[in-house]
DOVEXTOR-393661 format. One record per atom (N, C-alpha, C): atom name; residue in three letters; residue number from 1; z, y, x negated. Coordinates in steps of 0.1 Angstrom, whole numbers, plus 5000, padded with zeros to 4 digits. Last residue first. Example, Ala and Ser with C-alpha at 12.3 -4.5 7.8 and 13.67 -1.06 7.14 Angstrom:
 atom res   n    w    v    u
    N SER   2 5071 4978 4872
   CA SER   2 5071 4989 4863
    C SER   2 5079 5000 4871
    N ALA   1 5078 4943 4868
   CA ALA   1 5078 4955 4877
    C ALA   1 5078 4967 4868
This chain:
 atom res   n    w    v    u
    N GLY 184 3592 4108 1241
   CA GLY 184 3589 4096 1251
    C GLY 184 3601 4092 1257
    N ARG 183 3605 4104 1204
   CA ARG 183 3594 4109 1216
    C ARG 183 3594 4102 1223
    N ARG 182 3629 4118 1186
   CA ARG 182 3627 4105 1195
    C ARG 182 3616 4110 1207
    N PRO 181 3615 4129 1153
   CA PRO 181 3622 4134 1167
    C PRO 181 3617 4121 1172
    N THR 180 3631 4116 1124
   CA THR 180 3617 4118 1131
    C THR 180 3625 4119 1146
    N TRP 179 3647 4114 1091
   CA TRP 179 3647 4114 1106
    C TRP 179 3634 4122 1112
    N VAL 178 3659 4099 1062
   CA VAL 178 3643 4102 1069
    C VAL 178 3647 4104 1084
    N SER 177 3686 4104 1041
   CA SER 177 3680 4099 1051
    C SER 177 3669 4106 1056
    N TYR 176 3710 4096 1013
   CA TYR 176 3697 4104 1016
    C TYR 176 3691 4098 1028
    N LEU 175 3743 4103 1002
   CA LEU 175 3735 4095 1010
    C LEU 175 3719 4105 1014
    N THR 174 3761 4103 0973
   CA THR 174 3751 4108 0980
    C THR 174 3744 4101 0989
    N PRO 173 3791 4084 0969
   CA PRO 173 3777 4082 0972
    C PRO 173 3772 4094 0978
    N ARG 172 3786 4085 0939
   CA ARG 172 3792 4092 0949
    C ARG 172 3798 4084 0960
    N ASP 171 3763 4072 0929
   CA ASP 171 3775 4066 0928
    C ASP 171 3786 4072 0938
    N ASN 170 3731 4081 0945
   CA ASN 170 3741 4078 0933
    C ASN 170 3753 4073 0940
    N LEU 169 3716 4081 0968
   CA LEU 169 3710 4087 0956
    C LEU 169 3721 4086 0942
    N ARG 168 3714 4053 0989
   CA ARG 168 3719 4060 0983
    C ARG 168 3713 4069 0970
    N ARG 167 3694 4057 1021
   CA ARG 167 3693 4053 1008
    C ARG 167 3705 4059 1000
    N GLU 166 3672 4054 1049
   CA GLU 166 3686 4056 1047
    C GLU 166 3690 4050 1030
    N SER 165 3650 4057 1076
   CA SER 165 3657 4051 1065
    C SER 165 3667 4058 1062
    N ARG 164 3651 4070 1105
   CA ARG 164 3642 4063 1102
    C ARG 164 3645 4054 1086
    N LYS 163 3672 4080 1130
   CA LYS 163 3669 4078 1118
    C LYS 163 3659 4068 1113
    N VAL 162 3661 4104 1153
   CA VAL 162 3662 4091 1147
    C VAL 162 3661 4088 1135
    N PHE 161 3666 4133 1175
   CA PHE 161 3662 4127 1163
    C PHE 161 3668 4111 1161
    N GLY 160 3682 4148 1192
   CA GLY 160 3668 4140 1197
    C GLY 160 3661 4137 1184
    N ALA 159 3705 4160 1188
   CA ALA 159 3695 4171 1190
    C ALA 159 3682 4163 1190
    N LYS 158 3721 4138 1185
   CA LYS 158 3725 4148 1199
    C LYS 158 3710 4155 1199
    N ALA 157 3713 4131 1157
   CA ALA 157 3712 4124 1171
    C ALA 157 3710 4131 1186
    N LEU 156 3724 4151 1147
   CA LEU 156 3709 4148 1145
    C LEU 156 3706 4142 1160
    N ALA 155 3750 4151 1147
   CA ALA 155 3744 4164 1151
    C ALA 155 3730 4160 1151
    N ALA 154 3754 4127 1137
   CA ALA 154 3758 4129 1152
    C ALA 154 3749 4139 1154
    N GLU 153 3748 4134 1111
   CA GLU 153 3741 4123 1116
    C GLU 153 3740 4123 1131
    N PRO 152 3766 4154 1104
   CA PRO 152 3754 4158 1102
    C PRO 152 3742 4144 1112
    N PRO 151 3794 4159 1122
   CA PRO 151 3790 4150 1115
    C PRO 151 3775 4153 1116
    N GLY 150 3793 4191 1141
   CA GLY 150 3800 4178 1136
    C GLY 150 3792 4171 1127
    N PRO 149 3777 4206 1170
   CA PRO 149 3785 4209 1154
    C PRO 149 3795 4192 1155
    N PHE 148 3751 4217 1181
   CA PHE 148 3759 4202 1179
    C PHE 148 3768 4204 1164
    N ARG 147 3746 4244 1183
   CA ARG 147 3749 4238 1196
    C ARG 147 3754 4221 1193
    N SER 146 3736 4249 1156
   CA SER 146 3751 4257 1162
    C SER 146 3755 4250 1177
    N PHE 145 3733 4226 1131
   CA PHE 145 3727 4234 1145
    C PHE 145 3738 4237 1151
    N LEU 144 3750 4223 1108
   CA LEU 144 3733 4220 1108
    C LEU 144 3730 4229 1120
    N ALA 143 3772 4252 1105
   CA ALA 143 3769 4240 1109
    C ALA 143 3753 4238 1108
    N LEU 142 3791 4268 1081
   CA LEU 142 3779 4270 1089
    C LEU 142 3775 4257 1093
    N GLY 141 3827 4264 1082
   CA GLY 141 3816 4265 1077
    C GLY 141 3803 4270 1086
    N ALA 140 3852 4236 1076
   CA ALA 140 3849 4248 1082
    C ALA 140 3835 4253 1076
    N GLY 139 3858 4215 1060
   CA GLY 139 3866 4219 1071
    C GLY 139 3861 4231 1080
    N PHE 138 3843 4204 1041
   CA PHE 138 3844 4214 1037
    C PHE 138 3857 4223 1051
    N GLU 137 3841 4174 1021
   CA GLU 137 3846 4178 1035
    C GLU 137 3848 4192 1032
    N LEU 136 3816 4153 1005
   CA LEU 136 3825 4164 1004
    C LEU 136 3828 4169 1019
    N PRO 135 3794 4134 0998
   CA PRO 135 3806 4134 1000
    C PRO 135 3820 4141 1000
    N GLU 134 3766 4153 1014
   CA GLU 134 3772 4146 1001
    C GLU 134 3787 4144 1004
    N VAL 133 3737 4141 1025
   CA VAL 133 3752 4141 1028
    C VAL 133 3758 4139 1019
    N SER 132 3705 4151 1031
   CA SER 132 3709 4145 1019
    C SER 132 3724 4147 1027
    N LEU 131 3673 4145 1051
   CA LEU 131 3690 4149 1052
    C LEU 131 3697 4141 1039
    N HIS 130 3648 4155 1063
   CA HIS 130 3651 4149 1051
    C HIS 130 3669 4154 1049
    N VAL 129 3628 4152 1090
   CA VAL 129 3640 4159 1085
    C VAL 129 3647 4149 1075
    N ARG 128 3602 4164 1110
   CA ARG 128 3607 4154 1101
    C ARG 128 3621 4160 1095
    N ASP 127 3595 4185 1126
   CA ASP 127 3584 4171 1126
    C ASP 127 3593 4160 1119
    N ILE 126 3603 4207 1149
   CA ILE 126 3608 4199 1133
    C ILE 126 3604 4184 1136
    N ALA 125 3597 4221 1171
   CA ALA 125 3589 4218 1160
    C ALA 125 3595 4215 1147
    N GLY 124 3611 4227 1195
   CA GLY 124 3604 4214 1194
    C GLY 124 3596 4214 1181
    N HIS 123 3622 4254 1197
   CA HIS 123 3607 4254 1199
    C HIS 123 3601 4238 1197
    N ASP 122 3647 4247 1189
   CA ASP 122 3646 4252 1205
    C ASP 122 3632 4252 1207
    N LEU 121 3644 4243 1161
   CA LEU 121 3647 4229 1175
    C LEU 121 3644 4233 1185
    N PHE 120 3638 4263 1150
   CA PHE 120 3627 4254 1150
    C PHE 120 3630 4244 1161
    N TRP 119 3661 4281 1158
   CA TRP 119 3648 4283 1162
    C TRP 119 3637 4273 1163
    N ASP 118 3682 4262 1145
   CA ASP 118 3682 4263 1159
    C ASP 118 3666 4268 1162
    N HIS 117 3674 4268 1116
   CA HIS 117 3671 4255 1122
    C HIS 117 3673 4256 1137
    N VAL 116 3680 4295 1116
   CA VAL 116 3663 4291 1115
    C VAL 116 3663 4276 1121
    N GLN 115 3707 4293 1122
   CA GLN 115 3699 4302 1130
    C GLN 115 3686 4299 1128
    N THR 114 3713 4282 1099
   CA THR 114 3717 4273 1110
    C THR 114 3709 4278 1121
    N GLY 113 3691 4292 1071
   CA GLY 113 3705 4287 1077
    C GLY 113 3703 4281 1091
    N GLY 112 3664 4267 1063
   CA GLY 112 3679 4276 1066
    C GLY 112 3683 4287 1066
    N LEU 111 3642 4258 1055
   CA LEU 111 3652 4258 1045
    C LEU 111 3666 4262 1051
    N ILE 110 3616 4239 1064
   CA ILE 110 3625 4247 1068
    C ILE 110 3635 4245 1057
    N LEU 109 3582 4242 1052
   CA LEU 109 3594 4237 1048
    C LEU 109 3606 4245 1055
    N GLY 108 3551 4232 1063
   CA GLY 108 3561 4243 1061
    C GLY 108 3573 4234 1060
    N GLN 107 3516 4226 1060
   CA GLN 107 3531 4219 1053
    C GLN 107 3542 4230 1055
    N ARG 106 3498 4245 1065
   CA ARG 106 3498 4233 1070
    C ARG 106 3510 4226 1070
    N LEU 105 3491 4276 1055
   CA LEU 105 3502 4270 1061
    C LEU 105 3502 4260 1070
    N PRO 104 3472 4290 1030
   CA PRO 104 3469 4281 1047
    C PRO 104 3487 4277 1048
    N HIS 103 3480 4325 1019
   CA HIS 103 3477 4309 1017
    C HIS 103 3480 4303 1028
    N VAL 102 3467 4350 1027
   CA VAL 102 3474 4345 1013
    C VAL 102 3474 4334 1010
    N SER 101 3460 4351 1052
   CA SER 101 3450 4357 1040
    C SER 101 3458 4355 1031
    N ALA 100 3478 4335 1066
   CA ALA 100 3464 4328 1065
    C ALA 100 3459 4335 1054
    N VAL  99 3501 4342 1077
   CA VAL  99 3502 4342 1065
    C VAL  99 3488 4335 1059
    N LEU  98 3499 4345 1106
   CA LEU  98 3505 4355 1099
    C LEU  98 3504 4355 1083
    N GLY  97 3487 4319 1113
   CA GLY  97 3480 4331 1112
    C GLY  97 3486 4343 1106
    N PRO  96 3511 4302 1108
   CA PRO  96 3504 4303 1101
    C PRO  96 3491 4315 1104
    N LEU  95 3528 4311 1130
   CA LEU  95 3530 4312 1117
    C LEU  95 3522 4312 1108
    N GLU  94 3525 4303 1157
   CA GLU  94 3518 4317 1155
    C GLU  94 3520 4319 1139
    N ALA  93 3536 4279 1161
   CA ALA  93 3522 4279 1160
    C ALA  93 3515 4292 1157
    N PRO  92 3563 4289 1165
   CA PRO  92 3558 4282 1151
    C PRO  92 3543 4281 1148
    N SER  91 3565 4321 1181
   CA SER  91 3566 4305 1180
    C SER  91 3559 4298 1167
    N LEU  90 3583 4350 1189
   CA LEU  90 3573 4341 1181
    C LEU  90 3574 4331 1184
    N GLY  89 3603 4362 1201
   CA GLY  89 3590 4362 1205
    C GLY  89 3578 4357 1199
    N ALA  88 3619 4366 1167
   CA ALA  88 3620 4366 1182
    C ALA  88 3606 4371 1188
    N PRO  87 3619 4366 1141
   CA PRO  87 3610 4356 1149
    C PRO  87 3610 4357 1164
    N ASP  86 3609 4391 1120
   CA ASP  86 3619 4390 1131
    C ASP  86 3611 4377 1140
    N ILE  85 3600 4391 1086
   CA ILE  85 3598 4390 1100
    C ILE  85 3608 4384 1110
    N TRP  84 3586 4390 1055
   CA TRP  84 3597 4392 1065
    C TRP  84 3598 4395 1075
    N LEU  83 3566 4374 1032
   CA LEU  83 3565 4378 1045
    C LEU  83 3579 4377 1056
    N GLN  82 3557 4369 1001
   CA GLN  82 3570 4368 1010
    C GLN  82 3568 4379 1022
    N THR  81 3538 4374 0983
   CA THR  81 3540 4361 0987
    C THR  81 3550 4358 0996
    N PRO  80 3540 4398 0977
   CA PRO  80 3523 4395 0981
    C PRO  80 3526 4380 0986
    N ARG  79 3570 4413 0993
   CA ARG  79 3559 4409 0978
    C ARG  79 3548 4400 0983
    N ARG  78 3573 4421 1017
   CA ARG  78 3581 4426 1004
    C ARG  78 3578 4425 0989
    N TRP  77 3552 4428 1045
   CA TRP  77 3552 4417 1034
    C TRP  77 3564 4426 1021
    N HIS  76 3568 4427 1077
   CA HIS  76 3560 4434 1065
    C HIS  76 3564 4424 1054
    N GLY  75 3570 4426 1110
   CA GLY  75 3568 4418 1096
    C GLY  75 3564 4429 1088
    N ALA  74 3584 4437 1135
   CA ALA  74 3569 4430 1136
    C ALA  74 3563 4425 1118
    N GLY  73 3614 4434 1120
   CA GLY  73 3607 4440 1130
    C GLY  73 3594 4431 1131
    N ALA  72 3635 4430 1103
   CA ALA  72 3622 4429 1097
    C ALA  72 3614 4437 1108
    N ALA  71 3662 4423 1114
   CA ALA  71 3658 4440 1108
    C ALA  71 3642 4440 1107
    N ALA  70 3662 4399 1117
   CA ALA  70 3660 4407 1130
    C ALA  70 3658 4419 1127
    N SER  69 3643 4376 1096
   CA SER  69 3656 4388 1099
    C SER  69 3654 4396 1109
    N PHE  68 3631 4350 1080
   CA PHE  68 3635 4352 1090
    C PHE  68 3644 4368 1091
    N VAL  67 3607 4349 1056
   CA VAL  67 3622 4350 1058
    C VAL  67 3620 4359 1070
    N ILE  66 3584 4328 1044
   CA ILE  66 3587 4335 1053
    C ILE  66 3603 4336 1060
    N ARG  65 3572 4324 1009
   CA ARG  65 3584 4324 1017
    C ARG  65 3577 4333 1030
    N ARG  64 3562 4312 0978
   CA ARG  64 3557 4318 0992
    C ARG  64 3566 4315 1002
    N ARG  63 3576 4322 0949
   CA ARG  63 3576 4312 0958
    C ARG  63 3569 4319 0973
    N ASP  62 3582 4342 0930
   CA ASP  62 3572 4331 0928
    C ASP  62 3567 4322 0936
    N PRO  61 3608 4351 0933
   CA PRO  61 3595 4359 0935
    C PRO  61 3582 4352 0934
    N ARG  60 3633 4337 0946
   CA ARG  60 3623 4333 0938
    C ARG  60 3612 4342 0938
    N ASP  59 3667 4338 0953
   CA ASP  59 3655 4348 0955
    C ASP  59 3644 4340 0946
    N ALA  58 3690 4327 0970
   CA ALA  58 3684 4318 0954
    C ALA  58 3667 4325 0957
    N GLY  57 3702 4341 0986
   CA GLY  57 3712 4332 0977
    C GLY  57 3703 4325 0964
    N GLU  56 3683 4356 1000
   CA GLU  56 3690 4360 0990
    C GLU  56 3698 4350 0981
    N HIS  55 3674 4329 1016
   CA HIS  55 3666 4338 1006
    C HIS  55 3672 4344 0996
    N THR  54 3697 4326 1031
   CA THR  54 3693 4316 1020
    C THR  54 3682 4325 1011
    N HIS  53 3700 4354 1043
   CA HIS  53 3712 4346 1035
    C HIS  53 3703 4337 1024
    N ARG  52 3673 4353 1060
   CA ARG  52 3679 4362 1049
    C ARG  52 3690 4357 1039
    N GLY  51 3664 4319 1065
   CA GLY  51 3669 4334 1070
    C GLY  51 3672 4342 1059
    N MET  50 3627 4305 1057
   CA MET  50 3644 4305 1058
    C MET  50 3648 4318 1061
    N VAL  49 3605 4287 1054
   CA VAL  49 3609 4294 1060
    C VAL  49 3623 4291 1063
    N ALA  48 3578 4281 1026
   CA ALA  48 3590 4278 1030
    C ALA  48 3597 4289 1041
    N TRP  47 3545 4267 1023
   CA TRP  47 3551 4279 1029
    C TRP  47 3569 4274 1030
    N ASP  46 3535 4240 1015
   CA ASP  46 3525 4253 1015
    C ASP  46 3535 4266 1017
    N ALA  45 3555 4218 0997
   CA ALA  45 3552 4226 1010
    C ALA  45 3543 4241 1004
    N ALA  44 3559 4209 0976
   CA ALA  44 3550 4198 0983
    C ALA  44 3547 4209 0995
    N GLY  43 3582 4218 0961
   CA GLY  43 3571 4218 0957
    C GLY  43 3556 4213 0965
    N VAL  42 3600 4211 0981
   CA VAL  42 3597 4230 0979
    C VAL  42 3583 4227 0972
    N ASP  41 3607 4189 0978
   CA ASP  41 3600 4189 0991
    C ASP  41 3596 4205 0989
    N ALA  40 3615 4188 0951
   CA ALA  40 3603 4178 0951
    C ALA  40 3595 4184 0967
    N LEU  39 3638 4199 0952
   CA LEU  39 3630 4208 0945
    C LEU  39 3612 4201 0948
    N PHE  38 3653 4181 0969
   CA PHE  38 3648 4194 0972
    C PHE  38 3639 4199 0965
    N LEU  37 3655 4159 0947
   CA LEU  37 3644 4159 0962
    C LEU  37 3644 4172 0966
    N ALA  36 3672 4176 0931
   CA ALA  36 3659 4170 0925
    C ALA  36 3648 4167 0938
    N GLN  35 3695 4175 0947
   CA GLN  35 3687 4189 0940
    C GLN  35 3674 4186 0938
    N GLU  34 3702 4152 0948
   CA GLU  34 3699 4158 0958
    C GLU  34 3689 4172 0955
    N GLU  33 3708 4146 0918
   CA GLU  33 3700 4140 0925
    C GLU  33 3692 4145 0938
    N PRO  32 3733 4167 0914
   CA PRO  32 3719 4167 0910
    C PRO  32 3704 4159 0914
    N SER  31 3747 4172 0945
   CA SER  31 3742 4166 0932
    C SER  31 3731 4169 0929
    N ALA  30 3757 4208 0955
   CA ALA  30 3750 4195 0956
    C ALA  30 3748 4186 0945
    N TRP  29 3773 4232 0951
   CA TRP  29 3779 4220 0949
    C TRP  29 3771 4205 0954
    N SER  28 3755 4248 0940
   CA SER  28 3769 4251 0938
    C SER  28 3774 4237 0937
    N ALA  27 3732 4250 0956
   CA ALA  27 3730 4247 0942
    C ALA  27 3745 4246 0933
    N PRO  26 3739 4255 0981
   CA PRO  26 3740 4241 0979
    C PRO  26 3738 4239 0962
    N THR  25 3760 4286 0981
   CA THR  25 3743 4281 0982
    C THR  25 3747 4265 0974
    N ASP  24 3775 4308 1000
   CA ASP  24 3774 4296 0993
    C ASP  24 3764 4287 0994
    N ASP  23 3771 4331 1018
   CA ASP  23 3766 4332 1005
    C ASP  23 3769 4317 0995
    N PRO  22 3778 4323 1043
   CA PRO  22 3767 4326 1042
    C PRO  22 3761 4327 1028
    N ALA  21 3799 4293 1037
   CA ALA  21 3798 4307 1041
    C ALA  21 3784 4310 1038
    N ARG  20 3798 4268 1029
   CA ARG  20 3813 4272 1035
    C ARG  20 3810 4286 1042
    N ALA  19 3768 4249 1047
   CA ALA  19 3776 4260 1034
    C ALA  19 3792 4262 1041
    N ILE  18 3762 4231 1062
   CA ILE  18 3754 4232 1054
    C ILE  18 3760 4242 1041
    N PHE  17 3785 4204 1075
   CA PHE  17 3785 4219 1071
    C PHE  17 3773 4224 1060
    N GLY  16 3795 4181 1084
   CA GLY  16 3783 4186 1091
    C GLY  16 3779 4200 1088
    N ASP  15 3813 4163 1068
   CA ASP  15 3817 4171 1082
    C ASP  15 3806 4177 1087
    N ARG  14 3799 4158 1048
   CA ARG  14 3800 4148 1054
    C ARG  14 3804 4152 1070
    N SER  13 3777 4189 1040
   CA SER  13 3789 4179 1035
    C SER  13 3789 4167 1043
    N THR  12 3742 4185 1035
   CA THR  12 3752 4190 1044
    C THR  12 3765 4181 1037
    N VAL  11 3709 4196 1031
   CA VAL  11 3720 4193 1026
    C VAL  11 3730 4195 1031
    N VAL  10 3676 4191 1042
   CA VAL  10 3690 4199 1044
    C VAL  10 3699 4191 1036
    N THR   9 3645 4200 1053
   CA THR   9 3651 4194 1040
    C THR   9 3666 4204 1044
    N LEU   8 3624 4197 1080
   CA LEU   8 3638 4205 1077
    C LEU   8 3641 4195 1063
    N THR   7 3589 4202 1081
   CA THR   7 3602 4194 1075
    C THR   7 3611 4203 1070
    N PHE   6 3563 4207 1101
   CA PHE   6 3576 4215 1095
    C PHE   6 3584 4204 1092
    N ALA   5 3529 4211 1102
   CA ALA   5 3541 4199 1102
    C ALA   5 3549 4210 1094
    N PRO   4 3511 4236 1121
   CA PRO   4 3515 4227 1109
    C PRO   4 3524 4220 1113
    N ARG   3 3493 4236 1152
   CA ARG   3 3502 4241 1143
    C ARG   3 3509 4233 1131
    N MET   2 3456 4247 1147
   CA MET   2 3468 4239 1150
    C MET   2 3479 4241 1142
    N MET   1 3442 4277 1166
   CA MET   1 3447 4269 1152
    C MET   1 3459 4258 1154
């Protein structure tokens, strides 16, 4: 089975944090323009992959989700479209087989948090990044990647990604950019 394409869609503060704390959801601080792009990404994906805190911060019984949780063990379905699983010992290529009986996984969306981002980065399985940067400074919080703290563009460059495009979403300005892995 071919590995699906995975897009990391993420909004950060200017200083590189995806949240101030695990229960701080972007819906409370991200711009309406960013949230519209986020919802478009959610709608285009077959499955979203996220950690427990991200799931609990915006629980949606109607959405297909793979929820990473160390406490989930070998995995279990909490709802007909929500698989909870401990990702230790798994690879991204194995995820489609786990959910195939419910819906194919061809386009996956990585929603966070930091440990989920790190897992996909460690497996070289982030095929595209949709980054929105809000003009806010948190000073502390949850980093985009644990081993690359700091401003999000610097973190992505250190992680091996190249910016392919950028545009302003509004007058604040919220910046939106698309990144892909540097290959070769």
